[in-house]
DRENBAMAR-884955 format. One record per residue: residue number from 1; residue in three letters; x, y, z of N, C-alpha, C in turn. Coordinates in nm, 3 decimals, padded with zeros to 5 digits. Example, Ala and Ser with C-alpha at 12.3 -4.5 7.8 and 13.67 -1.06 7.14 Angstrom:
% residues 2
FIBA,num,residuo,n.xx,n.yy,n.zz,ca.xx,ca.yy,ca.zz,c.xx,c.yy,c.zz
FIBA,1,ala,01.319,-00.569,00.780,01.230,-00.450,00.780,01.320,-00.330,00.780
FIBA,2,ser,01.285,-00.225,00.708,01.367,-00.106,00.714,01.290,00.003,00.787
END
This chain:
% residues 205
FIBA,num,residuo,n.xx,n.yy,n.zz,ca.xx,ca.yy,ca.zz,c.xx,c.yy,c.zz
FIBA,1,met,16.404,25.883,24.536,16.321,25.927,24.422,16.397,26.027,24.336
FIBA,2,thr,16.395,26.006,24.205,16.466,26.094,24.114,16.393,26.226,24.100
FIBA,3,pro,16.462,26.339,24.121,16.396,26.469,24.108,16.353,26.495,23.965
FIBA,4,pro,16.243,26.569,23.946,16.190,26.597,23.811,16.292,26.660,23.718
FIBA,5,trp,16.376,26.751,23.775,16.473,26.817,23.688,16.574,26.719,23.631
FIBA,6,ala,16.608,26.614,23.709,16.704,26.514,23.661,16.644,26.431,23.548
FIBA,7,val,16.514,26.397,23.563,16.446,26.322,23.458,16.444,26.403,23.328
FIBA,8,gly,16.420,26.533,23.343,16.418,26.620,23.226,16.553,26.627,23.157
FIBA,9,leu,16.661,26.631,23.235,16.794,26.636,23.177,16.828,26.508,23.103
FIBA,10,val,16.788,26.395,23.161,16.812,26.266,23.096,16.735,26.259,22.964
FIBA,11,ala,16.609,26.301,22.967,16.527,26.299,22.845,16.587,26.388,22.737
FIBA,12,leu,16.638,26.506,22.778,16.699,26.598,22.683,16.826,26.538,22.624
FIBA,13,ala,16.905,26.473,22.708,17.030,26.412,22.661,17.002,26.301,22.561
FIBA,14,val,16.902,26.219,22.591,16.866,26.109,22.500,16.817,26.165,22.367
FIBA,15,ala,16.733,26.270,22.374,16.681,26.330,22.252,16.792,26.387,22.166
FIBA,16,cys,16.889,26.451,22.231,17.001,26.510,22.158,17.088,26.402,22.094
FIBA,17,ala,17.092,26.284,22.158,17.176,26.176,22.109,17.107,26.094,22.002
FIBA,18,thr,16.980,26.118,21.977,16.904,26.040,21.880,16.893,26.117,21.749
FIBA,19,pro,16.962,26.072,21.644,16.955,26.146,21.518,16.828,26.121,21.439
FIBA,20,val,16.750,26.018,21.478,16.629,25.981,21.405,16.506,26.013,21.489
FIBA,21,leu,16.418,26.095,21.435,16.293,26.131,21.502,16.177,26.105,21.408
FIBA,22,thr,16.070,26.043,21.458,15.954,26.013,21.374,15.824,26.040,21.450
FIBA,23,gln,15.718,26.059,21.372,15.584,26.077,21.429,15.481,26.019,21.334
FIBA,24,thr,15.397,25.930,21.384,15.287,25.874,21.306,15.161,25.952,21.338
FIBA,25,leu,15.094,26.004,21.237,14.975,26.086,21.256,14.850,25.998,21.266
FIBA,26,pro,14.745,26.046,21.332,14.621,25.968,21.347,14.563,25.921,21.213
FIBA,27,ala,14.583,25.998,21.107,14.527,25.962,20.976,14.585,25.832,20.922
FIBA,28,ala,14.698,25.786,20.978,14.760,25.663,20.929,14.694,25.538,20.987
FIBA,29,glu,14.614,25.554,21.092,14.554,25.439,21.159,14.462,25.362,21.064
FIBA,30,gly,14.485,25.232,21.055,14.402,25.145,20.973,14.427,25.156,20.824
FIBA,31,arg,14.527,25.233,20.784,14.555,25.253,20.642,14.669,25.162,20.598
FIBA,32,ser,14.654,25.096,20.485,14.757,25.008,20.431,14.851,25.088,20.342
FIBA,33,val,14.981,25.079,20.371,15.082,25.145,20.290,15.173,25.037,20.231
FIBA,34,gln,15.169,25.022,20.101,15.250,24.919,20.036,15.319,24.970,19.910
FIBA,35,leu,15.243,25.037,19.823,15.299,25.087,19.698,15.330,25.236,19.716
FIBA,36,val,15.458,25.266,19.739,15.502,25.401,19.775,15.568,25.470,19.657
FIBA,37,ser,15.514,25.582,19.616,15.578,25.665,19.514,15.673,25.762,19.584
FIBA,38,val,15.797,25.765,19.541,15.895,25.858,19.599,15.903,25.981,19.509
FIBA,39,ala,15.858,26.094,19.561,15.858,26.218,19.485,16.001,26.266,19.461
FIBA,40,pro,16.025,26.341,19.354,16.158,26.398,19.331,16.205,26.475,19.453
FIBA,41,pro,16.329,26.452,19.498,16.377,26.517,19.621,16.391,26.668,19.605
FIBA,42,arg,16.368,26.736,19.715,16.388,26.881,19.716,16.507,26.909,19.807
FIBA,43,thr,16.578,27.017,19.779,16.697,27.049,19.857,16.689,27.191,19.909
FIBA,44,ala,16.740,27.208,20.031,16.754,27.341,20.092,16.886,27.337,20.167
FIBA,45,leu,16.993,27.325,20.089,17.122,27.292,20.147,17.202,27.414,20.193
FIBA,46,ser,17.292,27.386,20.285,17.383,27.488,20.334,17.478,27.531,20.223
FIBA,47,ala,17.519,27.658,20.225,17.614,27.708,20.126,17.749,27.638,20.140
FIBA,48,gln,17.773,27.572,20.253,17.899,27.501,20.274,17.918,27.391,20.170
FIBA,49,val,17.810,27.333,20.120,17.821,27.227,20.020,17.886,27.282,19.894
FIBA,50,ala,17.835,27.396,19.848,17.886,27.453,19.725,18.031,27.497,19.737
FIBA,51,ser,18.075,27.530,19.859,18.211,27.580,19.877,18.306,27.474,19.930
FIBA,52,ser,18.260,27.349,19.933,18.342,27.243,19.993,18.458,27.203,19.903
FIBA,53,gly,18.451,27.238,19.772,18.563,27.210,19.685,18.567,27.068,19.631
FIBA,54,asn,18.462,26.989,19.655,18.463,26.851,19.607,18.364,26.828,19.492
FIBA,55,gly,18.308,26.937,19.440,18.217,26.923,19.327,18.075,26.886,19.367
FIBA,56,gln,18.048,26.875,19.495,17.914,26.838,19.540,17.819,26.955,19.518
FIBA,57,asn,17.699,26.925,19.471,17.599,27.030,19.459,17.465,26.978,19.506
FIBA,58,asp,17.365,27.067,19.505,17.234,27.031,19.557,17.177,26.907,19.490
FIBA,59,ser,17.184,26.903,19.357,17.128,26.792,19.283,17.198,26.661,19.317
FIBA,60,asp,17.331,26.665,19.324,17.407,26.544,19.359,17.365,26.491,19.495
FIBA,61,ala,17.358,26.579,19.592,17.323,26.538,19.729,17.185,26.476,19.733
FIBA,62,gly,17.089,26.539,19.665,16.954,26.485,19.663,16.949,26.347,19.600
FIBA,63,glu,17.025,26.326,19.493,17.025,26.197,19.425,17.091,26.090,19.511
FIBA,64,val,17.196,26.126,19.583,17.262,26.029,19.672,17.167,25.983,19.781
FIBA,65,val,17.100,26.077,19.845,17.010,26.042,19.955,16.890,25.965,19.905
FIBA,66,val,16.833,26.004,19.791,16.715,25.933,19.740,16.752,25.792,19.696
FIBA,67,ala,16.874,25.772,19.647,16.918,25.637,19.611,16.923,25.547,19.733
FIBA,68,gln,16.971,25.601,19.844,16.975,25.524,19.968,16.834,25.497,20.020
FIBA,69,leu,16.745,25.592,20.001,16.607,25.575,20.045,16.537,25.465,19.964
FIBA,70,leu,16.556,25.465,19.832,16.496,25.362,19.748,16.550,25.223,19.786
FIBA,71,glu,16.679,25.216,19.811,16.739,25.089,19.849,16.680,25.039,19.981
FIBA,72,ala,16.663,25.129,20.077,16.607,25.090,20.207,16.462,25.043,20.192
FIBA,73,leu,16.384,25.111,20.109,16.244,25.070,20.086,16.237,24.931,20.024
FIBA,74,asn,16.319,24.908,19.923,16.316,24.778,19.855,16.370,24.667,19.945
FIBA,75,arg,16.469,24.699,20.025,16.528,24.600,20.115,16.435,24.563,20.229
FIBA,76,ser,16.344,24.651,20.264,16.256,24.628,20.379,16.164,24.508,20.358
FIBA,77,gly,16.126,24.483,20.233,16.033,24.374,20.204,15.888,24.409,20.233
FIBA,78,arg,15.865,24.530,20.286,15.728,24.572,20.319,15.667,24.662,20.214
FIBA,79,tyr,15.752,24.723,20.131,15.703,24.822,20.037,15.752,24.793,19.896
FIBA,80,glu,15.675,24.839,19.799,15.719,24.845,19.660,15.733,24.993,19.628
FIBA,81,ala,15.849,25.030,19.577,15.877,25.172,19.557,15.873,25.210,19.410
FIBA,82,ile,15.813,25.326,19.383,15.813,25.387,19.250,15.914,25.500,19.254
FIBA,83,ser,16.009,25.501,19.165,16.121,25.594,19.171,16.082,25.737,19.135
FIBA,84,pro,16.164,25.834,19.181,16.139,25.974,19.143,16.140,25.996,18.992
FIBA,85,ala,16.223,25.920,18.919,16.228,25.936,18.774,16.093,25.899,18.712
FIBA,86,glu,16.031,25.793,18.761,15.900,25.753,18.711,15.794,25.856,18.749
FIBA,87,val,15.806,25.912,18.870,15.710,26.014,18.914,15.724,26.139,18.829
FIBA,88,arg,15.848,26.181,18.800,15.870,26.298,18.713,15.804,26.278,18.577
FIBA,89,thr,15.826,26.161,18.520,15.769,26.132,18.388,15.617,26.140,18.390
FIBA,90,ala,15.557,26.084,18.495,15.411,26.086,18.507,15.359,26.229,18.523
FIBA,91,leu,15.429,26.309,18.603,15.386,26.447,18.624,15.394,26.527,18.494
FIBA,92,arg,15.504,26.513,18.422,15.519,26.586,18.296,15.415,26.540,18.195
FIBA,93,gly,15.383,26.411,18.198,15.280,26.360,18.109,15.143,26.420,18.139
FIBA,94,ala,15.124,26.459,18.266,14.998,26.521,18.306,15.003,26.673,18.293
FIBA,95,gly,15.114,26.724,18.237,15.128,26.868,18.219,15.158,26.944,18.346
FIBA,96,ile,15.221,26.877,18.445,15.252,26.939,18.574,15.403,26.945,18.592
FIBA,97,ser,15.455,27.060,18.633,15.598,27.075,18.658,15.635,27.005,18.789
FIBA,98,pro,15.730,26.911,18.788,15.771,26.843,18.911,15.822,26.939,19.018
FIBA,99,ala,15.883,27.049,18.975,15.942,27.143,19.071,15.837,27.221,19.150
FIBA,100,ser,15.719,27.239,19.092,15.617,27.322,19.159,15.490,27.244,19.196
FIBA,101,ala,15.490,27.113,19.175,15.371,27.033,19.202,15.339,27.028,19.351
FIBA,102,thr,15.214,27.045,19.387,15.170,27.035,19.526,15.161,26.886,19.565
FIBA,103,pro,15.165,26.856,19.695,15.150,26.716,19.738,15.024,26.650,19.684
FIBA,104,ala,14.913,26.725,19.685,14.787,26.668,19.635,14.794,26.639,19.486
FIBA,105,ala,14.862,26.726,19.410,14.875,26.704,19.265,14.961,26.582,19.237
FIBA,106,val,15.072,26.570,19.311,15.159,26.453,19.294,15.081,26.326,19.328
FIBA,107,gly,15.008,26.329,19.440,14.932,26.213,19.483,14.827,26.170,19.382
FIBA,108,arg,14.758,26.269,19.324,14.654,26.239,19.226,14.714,26.171,19.103
FIBA,109,val,14.828,26.224,19.057,14.890,26.170,18.937,14.944,26.029,18.959
FIBA,110,val,15.014,26.007,19.071,15.073,25.874,19.092,14.966,25.770,19.124
FIBA,111,gln,14.856,25.812,19.182,14.747,25.718,19.206,14.686,25.673,19.074
FIBA,112,gln,14.668,25.768,18.984,14.611,25.736,18.853,14.709,25.656,18.767
FIBA,113,ala,14.838,25.695,18.772,14.937,25.633,18.684,14.984,25.496,18.733
FIBA,114,phe,14.997,25.481,18.865,15.057,25.358,18.918,14.968,25.283,19.018
FIBA,115,gly,14.860,25.345,19.061,14.779,25.285,19.167,14.845,25.297,19.303
FIBA,116,ala,14.935,25.396,19.318,15.008,25.414,19.445,14.913,25.449,19.558
FIBA,117,asp,14.939,25.395,19.676,14.856,25.425,19.793,14.918,25.532,19.883
FIBA,118,ser,15.038,25.580,19.845,15.104,25.683,19.927,15.216,25.748,19.847
FIBA,119,val,15.258,25.865,19.894,15.369,25.936,19.833,15.467,25.976,19.943
FIBA,120,leu,15.595,25.952,19.919,15.699,25.987,20.016,15.776,26.108,19.963
FIBA,121,phe,15.766,26.220,20.036,15.835,26.342,19.998,15.961,26.356,20.083
FIBA,122,met,16.069,26.402,20.020,16.195,26.418,20.092,16.255,26.555,20.065
FIBA,123,glu,16.309,26.614,20.171,16.385,26.738,20.155,16.521,26.720,20.223
FIBA,124,val,16.626,26.744,20.147,16.762,26.736,20.200,16.802,26.875,20.248
FIBA,125,arg,16.835,26.886,20.374,16.867,27.017,20.432,17.017,27.037,20.454
FIBA,126,arg,17.091,26.929,20.467,17.236,26.943,20.484,17.303,26.815,20.435
FIBA,127,tyr,17.411,26.831,20.362,17.486,26.716,20.313,17.632,26.760,20.296
FIBA,128,leu,17.711,26.736,20.398,17.850,26.779,20.398,17.942,26.657,20.401
FIBA,129,pro,18.040,26.650,20.310,18.131,26.536,20.306,18.234,26.541,20.418
FIBA,130,arg,18.284,26.424,20.452,18.394,26.417,20.550,18.524,26.458,20.482
FIBA,131,arg,18.602,26.537,20.554,18.736,26.572,20.508,18.833,26.549,20.622
FIBA,132,gly,18.940,26.478,20.595,19.037,26.450,20.699,19.094,26.311,20.685
FIBA,133,gly,19.187,26.276,20.775,19.253,26.147,20.770,19.178,26.039,20.843
FIBA,134,lys,19.239,25.920,20.847,19.177,25.806,20.911,19.165,25.824,21.062
FIBA,135,arg,19.254,25.900,21.120,19.255,25.916,21.265,19.170,26.033,21.314
FIBA,136,gly,19.116,26.105,21.223,19.034,26.219,21.264,18.969,26.283,21.143
FIBA,137,ala,18.896,26.389,21.165,18.829,26.455,21.055,18.835,26.606,21.075
FIBA,138,val,18.888,26.675,20.975,18.886,26.821,20.979,18.742,26.868,20.974
FIBA,139,gln,18.666,26.801,20.888,18.522,26.825,20.879,18.454,26.689,20.877
FIBA,140,pro,18.383,26.652,20.984,18.314,26.522,20.984,18.195,26.523,20.888
FIBA,141,ala,18.156,26.405,20.845,18.037,26.393,20.760,17.915,26.442,20.836
FIBA,142,ser,17.825,26.509,20.763,17.707,26.566,20.826,17.590,26.560,20.729
FIBA,143,val,17.480,26.498,20.771,17.364,26.480,20.684,17.236,26.509,20.761
FIBA,144,trp,17.146,26.582,20.697,17.016,26.611,20.757,16.912,26.608,20.646
FIBA,145,phe,16.814,26.519,20.658,16.703,26.519,20.564,16.574,26.483,20.635
FIBA,146,glu,16.463,26.524,20.575,16.331,26.504,20.633,16.240,26.432,20.534
FIBA,147,leu,16.152,26.346,20.586,16.058,26.271,20.505,15.915,26.300,20.550
FIBA,148,asn,15.824,26.309,20.454,15.681,26.318,20.482,15.610,26.212,20.398
FIBA,149,leu,15.536,26.123,20.464,15.458,26.023,20.394,15.314,26.072,20.390
FIBA,150,arg,15.259,26.083,20.269,15.124,26.137,20.253,15.034,26.042,20.174
FIBA,151,ala,14.906,26.049,20.202,14.806,25.977,20.124,14.794,26.046,19.988
FIBA,152,pro,14.735,25.981,19.887,14.722,26.044,19.756,14.650,26.179,19.758
FIBA,153,asp,14.562,26.202,19.856,14.492,26.331,19.862,14.573,26.439,19.933
FIBA,154,gly,14.695,26.405,19.973,14.783,26.502,20.039,14.782,26.495,20.191
FIBA,155,thr,14.696,26.412,20.250,14.689,26.401,20.396,14.820,26.345,20.452
FIBA,156,leu,14.875,26.412,20.553,15.000,26.368,20.615,14.974,26.247,20.704
FIBA,157,leu,15.047,26.138,20.678,15.032,26.014,20.753,15.144,25.994,20.854
FIBA,158,trp,15.264,26.034,20.816,15.383,26.006,20.899,15.493,26.103,20.858
FIBA,159,lys,15.575,26.140,20.954,15.690,26.223,20.920,15.812,26.179,21.000
FIBA,160,gly,15.928,26.198,20.942,16.050,26.158,21.009,16.165,26.246,20.966
FIBA,161,ser,16.266,26.253,21.050,16.385,26.330,21.017,16.509,26.257,21.066
FIBA,162,tyr,16.616,26.277,20.995,16.747,26.224,21.034,16.846,26.339,21.029
FIBA,163,asp,16.914,26.365,21.139,17.006,26.478,21.149,17.126,26.434,21.232
FIBA,164,glu,17.238,26.412,21.164,17.357,26.367,21.236,17.483,26.428,21.178
FIBA,165,thr,17.566,26.479,21.265,17.702,26.515,21.234,17.789,26.421,21.315
FIBA,166,gln,17.868,26.339,21.248,17.945,26.240,21.322,18.042,26.307,21.418
FIBA,167,gln,18.052,26.250,21.538,18.141,26.302,21.641,18.231,26.190,21.691
FIBA,168,gly,18.343,26.229,21.751,18.428,26.132,21.817,18.354,26.075,21.939
FIBA,169,leu,18.389,25.954,21.979,18.317,25.889,22.088,18.325,25.969,22.217
FIBA,170,thr,18.436,26.036,22.242,18.449,26.114,22.366,18.354,26.232,22.369
FIBA,171,asp,18.307,26.275,22.250,18.213,26.387,22.243,18.069,26.341,22.230
FIBA,172,asp,18.050,26.209,22.213,17.915,26.156,22.189,17.902,26.020,22.257
FIBA,173,leu,17.911,26.018,22.390,17.907,25.892,22.463,17.777,25.817,22.444
FIBA,174,leu,17.666,25.890,22.424,17.537,25.825,22.406,17.522,25.764,22.266
FIBA,175,gly,17.618,25.791,22.180,17.615,25.731,22.047,17.705,25.609,22.038
FIBA,176,phe,17.728,25.543,22.151,17.821,25.430,22.155,17.780,25.318,22.060
FIBA,177,gln,17.651,25.285,22.057,17.606,25.175,21.969,17.632,25.205,21.823
FIBA,178,arg,17.610,25.330,21.783,17.639,25.366,21.644,17.788,25.356,21.616
FIBA,179,ala,17.869,25.397,21.714,18.014,25.389,21.698,18.060,25.245,21.682
FIBA,180,val,18.001,25.155,21.758,18.035,25.012,21.748,17.999,24.961,21.609
FIBA,181,ala,17.877,24.993,21.563,17.831,24.946,21.432,17.922,24.999,21.320
FIBA,182,arg,17.982,25.116,21.341,18.070,25.175,21.240,18.216,25.140,21.264
FIBA,183,arg,18.238,25.048,21.359,18.373,24.999,21.390,18.467,25.112,21.433
FIBA,184,phe,18.410,25.209,21.500,18.485,25.322,21.556,18.568,25.395,21.449
FIBA,185,arg,18.509,25.411,21.333,18.580,25.481,21.225,18.497,25.600,21.177
FIBA,186,trp,18.565,25.691,21.111,18.497,25.804,21.050,18.431,25.756,20.921
FIBA,187,val,18.305,25.789,20.902,18.231,25.742,20.786,18.205,25.856,20.688
FIBA,188,ser,18.159,25.819,20.570,18.129,25.918,20.467,17.987,25.971,20.482
FIBA,189,ser,17.957,26.080,20.413,17.820,26.134,20.414,17.724,26.034,20.349
FIBA,190,glu,17.770,25.959,20.250,17.684,25.858,20.187,17.648,25.748,20.287
FIBA,191,glu,17.744,25.710,20.371,17.715,25.608,20.472,17.617,25.660,20.577
FIBA,192,leu,17.630,25.787,20.613,17.532,25.845,20.705,17.394,25.845,20.642
FIBA,193,ala,17.386,25.882,20.514,17.257,25.884,20.445,17.196,25.745,20.441
FIBA,194,ala,17.278,25.643,20.419,17.229,25.505,20.416,17.175,25.464,20.552
FIBA,195,tyr,17.246,25.502,20.658,17.202,25.471,20.794,17.069,25.540,20.823
FIBA,196,gly,17.061,25.669,20.792,16.939,25.743,20.820,16.820,25.691,20.743
FIBA,197,ala,16.840,25.658,20.615,16.731,25.606,20.533,16.681,25.473,20.588
FIBA,198,ser,16.773,25.386,20.625,16.735,25.254,20.678,16.656,25.267,20.808
FIBA,199,glu,16.702,25.353,20.898,16.636,25.370,21.027,16.497,25.432,21.009
FIBA,200,leu,16.484,25.528,20.919,16.353,25.591,20.899,16.254,25.496,20.834
FIBA,201,val,16.298,25.422,20.733,16.208,25.327,20.666,16.160,25.221,20.764
FIBA,202,glu,16.246,25.181,20.854,16.209,25.082,20.954,16.096,25.130,21.045
FIBA,203,arg,16.086,25.263,21.060,15.985,25.322,21.149,15.860,25.369,21.075
FIBA,204,met,15.858,25.353,20.942,15.739,25.391,20.867,15.620,25.299,20.896
FIBA,205,pro,15.499,25.348,20.885,15.382,25.262,20.914,15.362,25.154,20.807
END
């Protein structure tokens, strides 16, 4: 019989090796989600981005990740996505600042403007580019962003996060499948964002 402490260690190891975490809330039960408005992305990025020397900034990172998210939504075949640009226009038309709009305000506007049944909010918390050669990385790509799917009235339906800093296989044995899919190569931050967006959209209700 496996001792309880061993089970706990295995569970912790698996959790640490899983860059994608999601939770579906009870409010999502029985609710149809098809027409998804993607709110303008928010950023709370590390100062390392600004000092990376590659011209990357908060706005750039948010736009890269949201582009991957829109592509994943459209590719899924389950959702129709309304872009952040369209949401911004609708909010300004309603006299609401996109930067300070509450979830309920965004939901009310997109429901009236587009008939949207949900709003997907995103916050980018880390977006660091890979630096280094083909055989290694001085700084591996690192991406962390969070999603909240809400009903038009602001009720939280589902939440998910993707947080990964690419590691060499010897340092991340539990990430073997990801390494195989990436052909055992160092990938870019944009590729990590694409992976995270695809995996999270797949787990949305």
